[in-house]
Biopython code that builds the backbone (N, CA, C, O; Angstrom):
import numpy as np
from Bio.PDB.StructureBuilder import StructureBuilder

atoms = [
    (1, "UNK", "N", (130.306, 135.338, 81.735)),
    (1, "UNK", "CA", (130.631, 135.024, 83.115)),
    (1, "UNK", "C", (129.413, 135.209, 84.025)),
    (1, "UNK", "O", (129.188, 134.423, 84.946)),
    (2, "UNK", "N", (128.643, 136.246, 83.756)),
    (2, "UNK", "CA", (127.447, 136.505, 84.554)),
    (2, "UNK", "C", (126.446, 135.353, 84.390)),
    (2, "UNK", "O", (125.826, 134.925, 85.363)),
    (3, "UNK", "N", (126.294, 134.862, 83.178)),
    (3, "UNK", "CA", (125.364, 133.756, 82.931)),
    (3, "UNK", "C", (125.760, 132.511, 83.715)),
    (3, "UNK", "O", (124.899, 131.823, 84.264)),
    (4, "UNK", "N", (127.030, 132.221, 83.769)),
    (4, "UNK", "CA", (127.500, 131.049, 84.501)),
    (4, "UNK", "C", (127.228, 131.198, 85.995)),
    (4, "UNK", "O", (126.822, 130.239, 86.651)),
    (5, "UNK", "N", (127.446, 132.383, 86.529)),
    (5, "UNK", "CA", (127.188, 132.639, 87.953)),
    (5, "UNK", "C", (125.699, 132.489, 88.239)),
    (5, "UNK", "O", (125.314, 131.874, 89.234)),
    (6, "UNK", "N", (124.867, 133.047, 87.373)),
    (6, "UNK", "CA", (123.417, 132.932, 87.552)),
    (6, "UNK", "C", (122.993, 131.466, 87.472)),
    (6, "UNK", "O", (122.157, 131.022, 88.259)),
    (7, "UNK", "N", (123.553, 130.722, 86.541)),
    (7, "UNK", "CA", (123.225, 129.301, 86.405)),
    (7, "UNK", "C", (123.620, 128.525, 87.657)),
    (7, "UNK", "O", (122.865, 127.672, 88.124)),
    (8, "UNK", "N", (124.783, 128.813, 88.193)),
    (8, "UNK", "CA", (125.235, 128.135, 89.417)),
    (8, "UNK", "C", (124.329, 128.487, 90.585)),
    (8, "UNK", "O", (123.965, 127.613, 91.372)),
    (9, "UNK", "N", (123.961, 129.749, 90.705)),
    (9, "UNK", "CA", (123.064, 130.176, 91.785)),
    (9, "UNK", "C", (121.717, 129.474, 91.659)),
    (9, "UNK", "O", (121.173, 128.997, 92.654)),
    (10, "UNK", "N", (121.178, 129.408, 90.451)),
    (10, "UNK", "CA", (119.900, 128.721, 90.242)),
    (10, "UNK", "C", (119.992, 127.242, 90.593)),
    (10, "UNK", "O", (119.072, 126.692, 91.199)),
    (11, "UNK", "N", (121.077, 126.602, 90.226)),
    (11, "UNK", "CA", (121.262, 125.194, 90.575)),
    (11, "UNK", "C", (121.333, 125.001, 92.086)),
    (11, "UNK", "O", (120.784, 124.035, 92.616)),
    (12, "UNK", "N", (122.001, 125.905, 92.774)),
    (12, "UNK", "CA", (122.075, 125.828, 94.235)),
    (12, "UNK", "C", (120.703, 126.034, 94.873)),
    (12, "UNK", "O", (120.367, 125.371, 95.854)),
    (13, "UNK", "N", (119.918, 126.944, 94.320)),
    (13, "UNK", "CA", (118.562, 127.175, 94.828)),
    (13, "UNK", "C", (117.706, 125.926, 94.618)),
    (13, "UNK", "O", (116.967, 125.520, 95.515)),
    (14, "UNK", "N", (117.803, 125.320, 93.441)),
    (14, "UNK", "CA", (117.041, 124.100, 93.156)),
    (14, "UNK", "C", (117.461, 122.976, 94.096)),
    (14, "UNK", "O", (116.610, 122.267, 94.633)),
    (15, "UNK", "N", (118.747, 122.808, 94.296)),
    (15, "UNK", "CA", (119.248, 121.771, 95.196)),
    (15, "UNK", "C", (118.766, 122.000, 96.622)),
    (15, "UNK", "O", (118.338, 121.061, 97.293)),
    (16, "UNK", "N", (118.832, 123.241, 97.085)),
    (16, "UNK", "CA", (118.372, 123.573, 98.437)),
    (16, "UNK", "C", (116.883, 123.281, 98.583)),
    (16, "UNK", "O", (116.460, 122.693, 99.578)),
    (17, "UNK", "N", (116.093, 123.688, 97.601)),
    (17, "UNK", "CA", (114.649, 123.437, 97.648)),
    (17, "UNK", "C", (114.349, 121.938, 97.657)),
    (17, "UNK", "O", (113.447, 121.492, 98.367)),
    (18, "UNK", "N", (115.090, 121.168, 96.882)),
    (18, "UNK", "CA", (114.891, 119.719, 96.844)),
    (18, "UNK", "C", (115.213, 119.085, 98.192)),
    (18, "UNK", "O", (114.494, 118.197, 98.650)),
    (19, "UNK", "N", (116.273, 119.530, 98.817)),
    (19, "UNK", "CA", (116.654, 118.988, 100.126)),
    (19, "UNK", "C", (115.599, 119.328, 101.173)),
    (19, "UNK", "O", (115.250, 118.485, 101.999)),
    (20, "UNK", "N", (115.092, 120.556, 101.143)),
    (20, "UNK", "CA", (114.036, 120.957, 102.078)),
    (20, "UNK", "C", (112.786, 120.114, 101.841)),
    (20, "UNK", "O", (112.171, 119.627, 102.790)),
    (21, "UNK", "N", (112.413, 119.945, 100.578)),
    (21, "UNK", "CA", (111.237, 119.150, 100.229)),
    (21, "UNK", "C", (111.385, 117.715, 100.718)),
    (21, "UNK", "O", (110.442, 117.145, 101.266)),
    (22, "UNK", "N", (112.539, 117.141, 100.526)),
    (22, "UNK", "CA", (112.779, 115.765, 100.960)),
    (22, "UNK", "C", (112.625, 115.653, 102.473)),
    (22, "UNK", "O", (112.053, 114.685, 102.974)),
    (23, "UNK", "N", (113.132, 116.637, 103.189)),
    (23, "UNK", "CA", (112.980, 116.643, 104.642)),
    (23, "UNK", "C", (111.521, 116.673, 105.055)),
    (23, "UNK", "O", (111.120, 115.983, 105.992)),
    (24, "UNK", "N", (110.728, 117.470, 104.359)),
    (24, "UNK", "CA", (109.297, 117.564, 104.659)),
    (24, "UNK", "C", (108.611, 116.232, 104.383)),
    (24, "UNK", "O", (107.830, 115.754, 105.205)),
    (25, "UNK", "N", (108.894, 115.640, 103.249)),
    (25, "UNK", "CA", (108.273, 114.369, 102.870)),
    (25, "UNK", "C", (108.620, 113.279, 103.884)),
    (25, "UNK", "O", (107.743, 112.538, 104.326)),
    (26, "UNK", "N", (109.871, 113.183, 104.243)),
    (26, "UNK", "CA", (110.300, 112.147, 105.189)),
    (26, "UNK", "C", (109.671, 112.372, 106.562)),
    (26, "UNK", "O", (109.186, 111.428, 107.185)),
    (27, "UNK", "N", (109.678, 113.614, 107.033)),
    (27, "UNK", "CA", (109.096, 113.929, 108.344)),
    (27, "UNK", "C", (107.603, 113.617, 108.384)),
    (27, "UNK", "O", (107.125, 112.989, 109.329)),
    (28, "UNK", "N", (106.875, 114.044, 107.379)),
    (28, "UNK", "CA", (105.428, 113.791, 107.340)),
    (28, "UNK", "C", (105.142, 112.295, 107.234)),
    (28, "UNK", "O", (104.219, 111.793, 107.875)),
    (29, "UNK", "N", (105.915, 111.593, 106.441)),
    (29, "UNK", "CA", (105.724, 110.149, 106.302)),
    (29, "UNK", "C", (105.953, 109.442, 107.633)),
    (29, "UNK", "O", (105.203, 108.536, 107.997)),
    (30, "UNK", "N", (106.975, 109.853, 108.349)),
    (30, "UNK", "CA", (107.246, 109.263, 109.665)),
    (30, "UNK", "C", (106.103, 109.549, 110.629)),
    (30, "UNK", "O", (105.720, 108.687, 111.420)),
    (31, "UNK", "N", (105.561, 110.760, 110.561)),
    (31, "UNK", "CA", (104.443, 111.141, 111.424)),
    (31, "UNK", "C", (103.204, 110.291, 111.114)),
    (31, "UNK", "O", (102.523, 109.823, 112.026)),
    (32, "UNK", "N", (102.923, 110.097, 109.838)),
    (32, "UNK", "CA", (101.780, 109.270, 109.439)),
    (32, "UNK", "C", (101.970, 107.824, 109.890)),
    (32, "UNK", "O", (101.054, 107.221, 110.449)),
    (33, "UNK", "N", (103.148, 107.271, 109.651)),
    (33, "UNK", "CA", (103.430, 105.881, 110.019)),
    (33, "UNK", "C", (103.374, 105.689, 111.534)),
    (33, "UNK", "O", (102.914, 104.655, 112.017)),
    (34, "UNK", "N", (103.842, 106.685, 112.274)),
    (34, "UNK", "CA", (103.803, 106.590, 113.739)),
    (34, "UNK", "C", (102.363, 106.515, 114.239)),
    (34, "UNK", "O", (102.063, 105.764, 115.166)),
    (35, "UNK", "N", (101.481, 107.290, 113.627)),
    (35, "UNK", "CA", (100.070, 107.239, 114.007)),
    (35, "UNK", "C", (99.473, 105.860, 113.769)),
    (35, "UNK", "O", (98.685, 105.372, 114.580)),
    (36, "UNK", "N", (99.844, 105.237, 112.670)),
    (36, "UNK", "CA", (99.332, 103.899, 112.362)),
    (36, "UNK", "C", (99.943, 102.856, 113.295)),
    (36, "UNK", "O", (99.257, 101.924, 113.714)),
    (37, "UNK", "N", (101.222, 103.006, 113.622)),
    (37, "UNK", "CA", (101.862, 102.097, 114.596)),
    (37, "UNK", "C", (101.154, 102.181, 115.948)),
    (37, "UNK", "O", (100.893, 101.158, 116.581)),
    (38, "UNK", "N", (100.844, 103.400, 116.387)),
    (38, "UNK", "CA", (100.137, 103.581, 117.658)),
    (38, "UNK", "C", (98.741, 102.963, 117.598)),
    (38, "UNK", "O", (98.282, 102.367, 118.572)),
    (39, "UNK", "N", (98.071, 103.104, 116.462)),
    (39, "UNK", "CA", (96.748, 102.500, 116.287)),
    (39, "UNK", "C", (96.849, 100.977, 116.352)),
    (39, "UNK", "O", (95.987, 100.313, 116.928)),
    (40, "UNK", "N", (97.894, 100.440, 115.764)),
    (40, "UNK", "CA", (98.120, 98.988, 115.779)),
    (40, "UNK", "C", (98.272, 98.486, 117.215)),
    (40, "UNK", "O", (97.736, 97.440, 117.579)),
    (41, "UNK", "N", (99.007, 99.244, 118.020)),
    (41, "UNK", "CA", (99.201, 98.864, 119.425)),
    (41, "UNK", "C", (97.883, 98.917, 120.196)),
    (41, "UNK", "O", (97.589, 98.030, 120.996)),
    (42, "UNK", "N", (97.090, 99.966, 119.948)),
    (42, "UNK", "CA", (95.790, 100.063, 120.621)),
    (42, "UNK", "C", (94.878, 98.907, 120.214)),
    (42, "UNK", "O", (94.195, 98.324, 121.055)),
    (43, "UNK", "N", (94.870, 98.587, 118.945)),
    (43, "UNK", "CA", (94.029, 97.493, 118.458)),
    (43, "UNK", "C", (94.450, 96.174, 119.096)),
    (43, "UNK", "O", (93.608, 95.368, 119.490)),
    (44, "UNK", "N", (95.745, 95.963, 119.191)),
    (44, "UNK", "CA", (96.255, 94.733, 119.815)),
    (44, "UNK", "C", (95.858, 94.658, 121.284)),
    (44, "UNK", "O", (95.677, 93.571, 121.833)),
    (45, "UNK", "N", (95.724, 95.829, 121.920)),
    (45, "UNK", "CA", (95.330, 95.875, 123.327)),
    (45, "UNK", "C", (93.812, 95.804, 123.496)),
    (45, "UNK", "O", (93.310, 95.808, 124.620)),
    (46, "UNK", "N", (93.082, 95.738, 122.381)),
    (46, "UNK", "CA", (91.634, 95.614, 122.454)),
    (46, "UNK", "C", (90.864, 96.920, 122.353)),
    (46, "UNK", "O", (89.636, 96.917, 122.438)),
    (47, "UNK", "N", (91.550, 98.019, 122.175)),
    (47, "UNK", "CA", (90.898, 99.331, 122.068)),
    (47, "UNK", "C", (90.621, 99.644, 120.596)),
    (47, "UNK", "O", (91.367, 100.380, 119.950)),
    (48, "UNK", "N", (89.543, 99.075, 120.088)),
    (48, "UNK", "CA", (89.217, 99.220, 118.669)),
    (48, "UNK", "C", (88.849, 100.658, 118.336)),
    (48, "UNK", "O", (89.296, 101.197, 117.324)),
    (49, "UNK", "N", (88.037, 101.278, 119.181)),
    (49, "UNK", "CA", (87.616, 102.672, 118.928)),
    (49, "UNK", "C", (88.813, 103.613, 118.960)),
    (49, "UNK", "O", (88.909, 104.523, 118.137)),
    (50, "UNK", "N", (89.718, 103.403, 119.896)),
    (50, "UNK", "CA", (90.928, 104.223, 119.969)),
    (50, "UNK", "C", (91.783, 104.062, 118.725)),
    (50, "UNK", "O", (92.339, 105.031, 118.209)),
    (51, "UNK", "N", (91.881, 102.824, 118.247)),
    (51, "UNK", "CA", (92.647, 102.562, 117.023)),
    (51, "UNK", "C", (91.999, 103.257, 115.834)),
    (51, "UNK", "O", (92.689, 103.847, 115.003)),
    (52, "UNK", "N", (90.676, 103.186, 115.752)),
    (52, "UNK", "CA", (89.964, 103.857, 114.659)),
    (52, "UNK", "C", (90.210, 105.364, 114.687)),
    (52, "UNK", "O", (90.438, 105.984, 113.648)),
    (53, "UNK", "N", (90.161, 105.941, 115.875)),
    (53, "UNK", "CA", (90.384, 107.390, 115.996)),
    (53, "UNK", "C", (91.781, 107.778, 115.518)),
    (53, "UNK", "O", (91.952, 108.788, 114.834)),
    (54, "UNK", "N", (92.771, 106.977, 115.878)),
    (54, "UNK", "CA", (94.137, 107.283, 115.441)),
    (54, "UNK", "C", (94.299, 107.131, 113.931)),
    (54, "UNK", "O", (94.998, 107.922, 113.297)),
    (55, "UNK", "N", (93.664, 106.130, 113.361)),
    (55, "UNK", "CA", (93.745, 105.952, 111.905)),
    (55, "UNK", "C", (93.046, 107.112, 111.199)),
    (55, "UNK", "O", (93.560, 107.638, 110.212)),
    (56, "UNK", "N", (91.883, 107.509, 111.700)),
    (56, "UNK", "CA", (91.162, 108.649, 111.110)),
    (56, "UNK", "C", (91.991, 109.921, 111.248)),
    (56, "UNK", "O", (92.050, 110.727, 110.319)),
    (57, "UNK", "N", (92.624, 110.102, 112.389)),
    (57, "UNK", "CA", (93.479, 111.276, 112.603)),
    (57, "UNK", "C", (94.653, 111.283, 111.626)),
    (57, "UNK", "O", (94.987, 112.320, 111.055)),
    (58, "UNK", "N", (95.268, 110.130, 111.441)),
    (58, "UNK", "CA", (96.373, 110.016, 110.489)),
    (58, "UNK", "C", (95.876, 110.264, 109.065)),
    (58, "UNK", "O", (96.559, 110.896, 108.259)),
    (59, "UNK", "N", (94.687, 109.761, 108.769)),
    (59, "UNK", "CA", (94.115, 109.963, 107.433)),
    (59, "UNK", "C", (93.841, 111.449, 107.177)),
    (59, "UNK", "O", (94.093, 111.947, 106.080)),
    (60, "UNK", "N", (93.330, 112.148, 108.181)),
    (60, "UNK", "CA", (93.074, 113.589, 108.025)),
    (60, "UNK", "C", (94.376, 114.341, 107.790)),
    (60, "UNK", "O", (94.437, 115.242, 106.954)),
    (61, "UNK", "N", (95.409, 113.970, 108.524)),
    (61, "UNK", "CA", (96.720, 114.586, 108.317)),
    (61, "UNK", "C", (97.197, 114.317, 106.892)),
    (61, "UNK", "O", (97.721, 115.212, 106.230)),
    (62, "UNK", "N", (97.018, 113.093, 106.426)),
    (62, "UNK", "CA", (97.395, 112.745, 105.060)),
    (62, "UNK", "C", (96.609, 113.580, 104.053)),
    (62, "UNK", "O", (97.179, 114.088, 103.087)),
    (63, "UNK", "N", (95.302, 113.724, 104.273)),
    (63, "UNK", "CA", (94.478, 114.489, 103.336)),
    (63, "UNK", "C", (94.892, 115.959, 103.295)),
    (63, "UNK", "O", (94.866, 116.586, 102.236)),
    (64, "UNK", "N", (95.273, 116.503, 104.443)),
    (64, "UNK", "CA", (95.752, 117.888, 104.484)),
    (64, "UNK", "C", (97.067, 118.024, 103.726)),
    (64, "UNK", "O", (97.306, 119.025, 103.050)),
    (65, "UNK", "N", (97.898, 117.029, 103.843)),
    (65, "UNK", "CA", (99.227, 117.080, 103.257)),
    (65, "UNK", "C", (99.278, 116.485, 101.852)),
    (65, "UNK", "O", (100.229, 116.727, 101.108)),
    (66, "UNK", "N", (98.266, 115.713, 101.491)),
    (66, "UNK", "CA", (98.261, 115.005, 100.220)),
    (66, "UNK", "C", (98.366, 115.891, 98.996)),
    (66, "UNK", "O", (98.994, 115.513, 98.007)),
    (67, "UNK", "N", (97.757, 117.071, 99.050)),
    (67, "UNK", "CA", (97.835, 117.986, 97.901)),
    (67, "UNK", "C", (99.274, 118.426, 97.663)),
    (67, "UNK", "O", (99.737, 118.490, 96.524)),
    (68, "UNK", "N", (99.967, 118.726, 98.742)),
    (68, "UNK", "CA", (101.380, 119.102, 98.643)),
    (68, "UNK", "C", (102.180, 117.939, 98.064)),
    (68, "UNK", "O", (103.005, 118.122, 97.169)),
    (69, "UNK", "N", (101.928, 116.756, 98.581)),
    (69, "UNK", "CA", (102.657, 115.577, 98.113)),
    (69, "UNK", "C", (102.390, 115.329, 96.634)),
    (69, "UNK", "O", (103.294, 114.949, 95.889)),
    (70, "UNK", "N", (101.161, 115.541, 96.215)),
    (70, "UNK", "CA", (100.815, 115.304, 94.816)),
    (70, "UNK", "C", (101.588, 116.236, 93.890)),
    (70, "UNK", "O", (102.026, 115.829, 92.814)),
    (71, "UNK", "N", (101.754, 117.479, 94.309)),
    (71, "UNK", "CA", (102.493, 118.445, 93.494)),
    (71, "UNK", "C", (103.988, 118.147, 93.528)),
    (71, "UNK", "O", (104.649, 118.163, 92.490)),
    (72, "UNK", "N", (104.516, 117.879, 94.709)),
    (72, "UNK", "CA", (105.958, 117.735, 94.866)),
    (72, "UNK", "C", (106.482, 116.369, 94.415)),
    (72, "UNK", "O", (107.595, 116.279, 93.896)),
    (73, "UNK", "N", (105.704, 115.320, 94.603)),
    (73, "UNK", "CA", (106.205, 113.980, 94.278)),
    (73, "UNK", "C", (105.838, 113.532, 92.871)),
    (73, "UNK", "O", (106.555, 112.735, 92.266)),
    (74, "UNK", "N", (104.746, 114.030, 92.358)),
    (74, "UNK", "CA", (104.307, 113.716, 90.994)),
    (74, "UNK", "C", (104.173, 112.205, 90.754)),
    (74, "UNK", "O", (104.549, 111.706, 89.694)),
    (75, "UNK", "N", (103.646, 111.501, 91.721)),
    (75, "UNK", "CA", (103.414, 110.059, 91.582)),
    (75, "UNK", "C", (101.965, 109.774, 91.970)),
    (75, "UNK", "O", (101.695, 109.281, 93.065)),
    (76, "UNK", "N", (101.042, 110.083, 91.075)),
    (76, "UNK", "CA", (99.617, 109.972, 91.364)),
    (76, "UNK", "C", (99.197, 108.579, 91.805)),
    (76, "UNK", "O", (98.343, 108.435, 92.680)),
    (77, "UNK", "N", (99.794, 107.550, 91.204)),
    (77, "UNK", "CA", (99.382, 106.189, 91.538)),
    (77, "UNK", "C", (99.709, 105.850, 92.988)),
    (77, "UNK", "O", (98.928, 105.158, 93.641)),
    (78, "UNK", "N", (100.824, 106.310, 93.501)),
    (78, "UNK", "CA", (101.176, 106.044, 94.897)),
    (78, "UNK", "C", (100.295, 106.846, 95.841)),
    (78, "UNK", "O", (99.929, 106.372, 96.916)),
    (79, "UNK", "N", (99.962, 108.050, 95.437)),
    (79, "UNK", "CA", (99.132, 108.907, 96.276)),
    (79, "UNK", "C", (97.713, 108.353, 96.365)),
    (79, "UNK", "O", (97.154, 108.278, 97.459)),
    (80, "UNK", "N", (97.124, 107.966, 95.247)),
    (80, "UNK", "CA", (95.772, 107.401, 95.288)),
    (80, "UNK", "C", (95.788, 106.033, 95.965)),
    (80, "UNK", "O", (94.812, 105.652, 96.612)),
    (81, "UNK", "N", (96.874, 105.303, 95.824)),
    (81, "UNK", "CA", (97.011, 104.020, 96.500)),
    (81, "UNK", "C", (96.992, 104.206, 98.016)),
    (81, "UNK", "O", (96.390, 103.410, 98.737)),
    (82, "UNK", "N", (97.642, 105.241, 98.486)),
    (82, "UNK", "CA", (97.663, 105.507, 99.923)),
    (82, "UNK", "C", (96.264, 105.859, 100.421)),
    (82, "UNK", "O", (95.866, 105.422, 101.501)),
    (83, "UNK", "N", (95.520, 106.635, 99.654)),
    (83, "UNK", "CA", (94.121, 106.923, 100.011)),
    (83, "UNK", "C", (93.344, 105.617, 100.160)),
    (83, "UNK", "O", (92.629, 105.422, 101.142)),
    (84, "UNK", "N", (93.489, 104.732, 99.188)),
    (84, "UNK", "CA", (92.781, 103.448, 99.214)),
    (84, "UNK", "C", (93.190, 102.598, 100.413)),
    (84, "UNK", "O", (92.352, 101.925, 101.012)),
    (85, "UNK", "N", (94.459, 102.626, 100.761)),
    (85, "UNK", "CA", (94.942, 101.842, 101.909)),
    (85, "UNK", "C", (94.309, 102.322, 103.220)),
    (85, "UNK", "O", (93.955, 101.513, 104.077)),
    (86, "UNK", "N", (94.171, 103.631, 103.365)),
    (86, "UNK", "CA", (93.502, 104.162, 104.567)),
    (86, "UNK", "C", (92.068, 103.653, 104.645)),
    (86, "UNK", "O", (91.633, 103.179, 105.694)),
    (87, "UNK", "N", (91.330, 103.748, 103.540)),
    (87, "UNK", "CA", (89.937, 103.294, 103.541)),
    (87, "UNK", "C", (89.840, 101.792, 103.779)),
    (87, "UNK", "O", (88.927, 101.327, 104.462)),
    (88, "UNK", "N", (90.775, 101.035, 103.219)),
    (88, "UNK", "CA", (90.777, 99.593, 103.412)),
    (88, "UNK", "C", (90.984, 99.251, 104.891)),
    (88, "UNK", "O", (90.284, 98.399, 105.439)),
    (89, "UNK", "N", (91.952, 99.922, 105.536)),
    (89, "UNK", "CA", (92.202, 99.660, 106.954)),
    (89, "UNK", "C", (91.005, 100.070, 107.803)),
    (89, "UNK", "O", (90.627, 99.347, 108.725)),
    (90, "UNK", "N", (90.409, 101.208, 107.507)),
    (90, "UNK", "CA", (89.234, 101.644, 108.272)),
    (90, "UNK", "C", (88.080, 100.653, 108.123)),
    (90, "UNK", "O", (87.345, 100.403, 109.077)),
    (91, "UNK", "N", (87.927, 100.098, 106.938)),
    (91, "UNK", "CA", (86.887, 99.085, 106.722)),
    (91, "UNK", "C", (87.175, 97.840, 107.561)),
    (91, "UNK", "O", (86.268, 97.281, 108.176)),
    (92, "UNK", "N", (88.430, 97.412, 107.585)),
    (92, "UNK", "CA", (88.811, 96.250, 108.396)),
    (92, "UNK", "C", (88.569, 96.517, 109.884)),
    (92, "UNK", "O", (88.112, 95.637, 110.613)),
    (93, "UNK", "N", (88.878, 97.735, 110.326)),
    (93, "UNK", "CA", (88.651, 98.083, 111.731)),
    (93, "UNK", "C", (87.157, 98.100, 112.053)),
    (93, "UNK", "O", (86.736, 97.627, 113.108)),
    (94, "UNK", "N", (86.372, 98.642, 111.147)),
    (94, "UNK", "CA", (84.921, 98.710, 111.346)),
    (94, "UNK", "C", (84.322, 97.311, 111.503)),
    (94, "UNK", "O", (83.426, 97.097, 112.320)),
    (95, "UNK", "N", (84.823, 96.371, 110.718)),
    (95, "UNK", "CA", (84.331, 94.990, 110.781)),
    (95, "UNK", "C", (85.036, 94.172, 111.857)),
    (95, "UNK", "O", (84.732, 92.997, 112.057)),
    (96, "UNK", "N", (85.983, 94.808, 112.547)),
    (96, "UNK", "CA", (86.800, 94.146, 113.566)),
    (96, "UNK", "C", (87.534, 92.939, 112.978)),
    (96, "UNK", "O", (87.655, 91.895, 113.619)),
    (97, "UNK", "N", (88.018, 93.103, 111.750)),
    (97, "UNK", "CA", (88.758, 92.048, 111.056)),
    (97, "UNK", "C", (90.215, 92.433, 110.817)),
    (97, "UNK", "O", (90.919, 91.762, 110.062)),
    (98, "UNK", "N", (90.663, 93.494, 111.446)),
    (98, "UNK", "CA", (92.035, 93.965, 111.219)),
    (98, "UNK", "C", (93.035, 92.981, 111.827)),
    (98, "UNK", "O", (92.778, 92.359, 112.858)),
    (99, "UNK", "N", (94.163, 92.863, 111.166)),
    (99, "UNK", "CA", (95.273, 92.046, 111.663)),
    (99, "UNK", "C", (96.531, 92.913, 111.609)),
    (99, "UNK", "O", (96.492, 94.054, 111.148)),
    (100, "UNK", "N", (97.629, 92.364, 112.081)),
    (100, "UNK", "CA", (98.896, 93.097, 111.974)),
    (100, "UNK", "C", (99.184, 93.440, 110.518)),
    (100, "UNK", "O", (99.687, 94.522, 110.214)),
    (101, "UNK", "N", (98.862, 92.512, 109.620)),
    (101, "UNK", "CA", (99.079, 92.752, 108.199)),
    (101, "UNK", "C", (98.295, 93.971, 107.713)),
    (101, "UNK", "O", (98.782, 94.734, 106.879)),
    (102, "UNK", "N", (97.088, 94.151, 108.233)),
    (102, "UNK", "CA", (96.258, 95.290, 107.818)),
    (102, "UNK", "C", (96.969, 96.606, 108.102)),
    (102, "UNK", "O", (96.983, 97.509, 107.266)),
    (103, "UNK", "N", (97.550, 96.703, 109.275)),
    (103, "UNK", "CA", (98.276, 97.922, 109.656)),
    (103, "UNK", "C", (99.598, 98.024, 108.894)),
    (103, "UNK", "O", (99.968, 99.091, 108.403)),
    (104, "UNK", "N", (100.301, 96.893, 108.805)),
    (104, "UNK", "CA", (101.609, 96.892, 108.141)),
    (104, "UNK", "C", (101.506, 97.245, 106.661)),
    (104, "UNK", "O", (102.421, 97.839, 106.091)),
    (105, "UNK", "N", (100.401, 96.880, 106.054)),
    (105, "UNK", "CA", (100.190, 97.194, 104.635)),
    (105, "UNK", "C", (100.131, 98.711, 104.422)),
    (105, "UNK", "O", (100.722, 99.238, 103.479)),
    (106, "UNK", "N", (99.415, 99.401, 105.305)),
    (106, "UNK", "CA", (99.339, 100.860, 105.203)),
    (106, "UNK", "C", (100.690, 101.493, 105.522)),
    (106, "UNK", "O", (101.120, 102.421, 104.838)),
    (107, "UNK", "N", (101.350, 100.999, 106.545)),
    (107, "UNK", "CA", (102.668, 101.526, 106.910)),
    (107, "UNK", "C", (103.649, 101.341, 105.753)),
    (107, "UNK", "O", (104.463, 102.221, 105.475)),
    (108, "UNK", "N", (103.568, 100.204, 105.089)),
    (108, "UNK", "CA", (104.436, 99.951, 103.938)),
    (108, "UNK", "C", (104.169, 100.951, 102.810)),
    (108, "UNK", "O", (105.103, 101.418, 102.157)),
    (109, "UNK", "N", (102.912, 101.274, 102.585)),
    (109, "UNK", "CA", (102.572, 102.270, 101.557)),
    (109, "UNK", "C", (103.102, 103.647, 101.930)),
    (109, "UNK", "O", (103.583, 104.389, 101.074)),
    (110, "UNK", "N", (103.011, 103.981, 103.210)),
    (110, "UNK", "CA", (103.533, 105.274, 103.678)),
    (110, "UNK", "C", (105.046, 105.309, 103.501)),
    (110, "UNK", "O", (105.603, 106.309, 103.048)),
    (111, "UNK", "N", (105.706, 104.210, 103.860)),
    (111, "UNK", "CA", (107.162, 104.137, 103.687)),
    (111, "UNK", "C", (107.549, 104.257, 102.216)),
    (111, "UNK", "O", (108.568, 104.863, 101.883)),
    (112, "UNK", "N", (106.736, 103.678, 101.343)),
    (112, "UNK", "CA", (106.990, 103.789, 99.908)),
    (112, "UNK", "C", (106.916, 105.228, 99.433)),
    (112, "UNK", "O", (107.678, 105.648, 98.562)),
    (113, "UNK", "N", (105.993, 105.975, 100.011)),
    (113, "UNK", "CA", (105.877, 107.391, 99.673)),
    (113, "UNK", "C", (107.127, 108.142, 100.122)),
    (113, "UNK", "O", (107.632, 109.001, 99.400)),
    (114, "UNK", "N", (107.621, 107.820, 101.305)),
    (114, "UNK", "CA", (108.843, 108.462, 101.802)),
    (114, "UNK", "C", (110.026, 108.113, 100.906)),
    (114, "UNK", "O", (110.870, 108.964, 100.627)),
    (115, "UNK", "N", (110.087, 106.863, 100.455)),
    (115, "UNK", "CA", (111.174, 106.456, 99.557)),
    (115, "UNK", "C", (111.117, 107.212, 98.240)),
    (115, "UNK", "O", (112.152, 107.546, 97.662)),
    (116, "UNK", "N", (109.912, 107.480, 97.769)),
    (116, "UNK", "CA", (109.736, 108.236, 96.530)),
    (116, "UNK", "C", (110.314, 109.637, 96.666)),
    (116, "UNK", "O", (110.848, 110.194, 95.707)),
    (117, "UNK", "N", (110.204, 110.199, 97.861)),
    (117, "UNK", "CA", (110.680, 111.559, 98.077)),
    (117, "UNK", "C", (112.153, 111.678, 98.406)),
    (117, "UNK", "O", (112.676, 112.788, 98.504)),
    (118, "UNK", "N", (112.823, 110.569, 98.576)),
    (118, "UNK", "CA", (114.243, 110.628, 98.942)),
    (118, "UNK", "C", (115.087, 111.234, 97.827)),
    (118, "UNK", "O", (114.725, 111.200, 96.651)),
    (119, "UNK", "N", (116.210, 111.783, 98.231)),
    (119, "UNK", "CA", (117.091, 112.496, 97.314)),
    (119, "UNK", "C", (117.677, 111.569, 96.255)),
    (119, "UNK", "O", (118.270, 110.534, 96.558)),
    (120, "UNK", "N", (117.492, 111.971, 95.021)),
    (120, "UNK", "CA", (118.121, 111.298, 93.890)),
    (120, "UNK", "C", (118.322, 112.343, 92.802)),
    (120, "UNK", "O", (117.749, 113.431, 92.859)),
    (121, "UNK", "N", (119.118, 112.014, 91.839)),
    (121, "UNK", "CA", (119.362, 112.964, 90.751)),
    (121, "UNK", "C", (118.044, 113.336, 90.068)),
    (121, "UNK", "O", (117.820, 114.496, 89.723)),
    (122, "UNK", "N", (117.183, 112.344, 89.878)),
    (122, "UNK", "CA", (115.897, 112.584, 89.230)),
    (122, "UNK", "C", (114.951, 113.428, 90.059)),
    (122, "UNK", "O", (114.102, 114.125, 89.502)),
    (123, "UNK", "N", (115.078, 113.382, 91.382)),
    (123, "UNK", "CA", (114.182, 114.179, 92.212)),
    (123, "UNK", "C", (114.601, 115.638, 92.265)),
    (123, "UNK", "O", (113.837, 116.487, 92.724)),
    (124, "UNK", "N", (115.792, 115.933, 91.805)),
    (124, "UNK", "CA", (116.265, 117.320, 91.811)),
    (124, "UNK", "C", (116.043, 117.963, 90.458)),
    (124, "UNK", "O", (115.624, 119.118, 90.387)),
    (125, "UNK", "N", (116.315, 117.240, 89.385)),
    (125, "UNK", "CA", (116.243, 117.837, 88.046)),
    (125, "UNK", "C", (115.135, 117.245, 87.211)),
    (125, "UNK", "O", (114.947, 117.644, 86.062)),
]
sb = StructureBuilder()
sb.init_structure("model")
sb.init_model(0)
sb.init_chain("A")
sb.init_seg("    ")
for serial, (resi, resn, name, xyz) in enumerate(atoms, 1):
    if name == "N":
        sb.init_residue(resn, " ", resi, " ")
    sb.init_atom(name, np.array(xyz, "f"), 0.0, 1.0, " ", f" {name:<3s}", serial, name[0])
structure = sb.get_structure()
């Protein structure tokens, strides 16, 4: 009986930790995407330097959080892909060749990362 109680408690702890982790992943992803959306608006208004600063700021936030994401999400290809998307967008901004697609491509990658972190049976066990 004690073993069953301990097993149930452990399962509840794992479930709670997974839910907390999912909340963190979704919140951070939204924060990253919001920064890119704001950069897109600045770029559309002609403020290229302002857009670059926001993208760099979002990239720094991603780099700070990326190690956590790598451990918790265990999807290296998506994580390295997101790094590449940031550099690709910054290159487009530097050359003043960015389009809505340039920003949307990065936002889509960020959204994909958030989808990876969403609650599923596989993300818990």
